[in-house]
C-alpha positions, 0 to 999 in steps of 0.5 A: 889076318887083318893088316893095319891097312885093313883095319884102317879101311874098315874104320874109314867105312865105319866112319863114313857110315856113321857120318851117313847116319848122322846126316840121315838122322839129322834130316829125318829130325828136320822133317819131323820138326817141319811136319810138327810145325805145319801141324801146329800152325794149321791147329792154331789157324783153325783155332783162331778162325773159330774164335773170330767166327765166334766173335763175328757173331757176337759183334753181329748181335751187338750191332743189331741190338744197337740198331734196334735201340736206335729205332726204339729211341727214335720211336720214343721220342716221337711218341713223347712229343705226341704226348706232350701235344695231346696234353697241351690240346687237353689242357686248352680244351679243358680251359674252354670248357666248363669241366676246367677246375678253378685254380 
């Protein structure tokens, strides 16, 4: 037959085992949270990297387009200057020749 002392020892063993189980459960939960956090951080980092890569490509195209626009603007200004020069020369030639129309 179990004595009061035996019951107290059993109770102490159960409580000790219960505390061990609580500690083990807490440790596993913390490990699980850490794993989940790491996984989430990795996915966020990959997502940000993908976004930044896409933004880099778009910005590269914008910069290229602006550079082309600058070159085209320079060529257009150069051609406009040449056109004005040619118009002046043509008008001077017309004034000197008989092809000039009376004003």
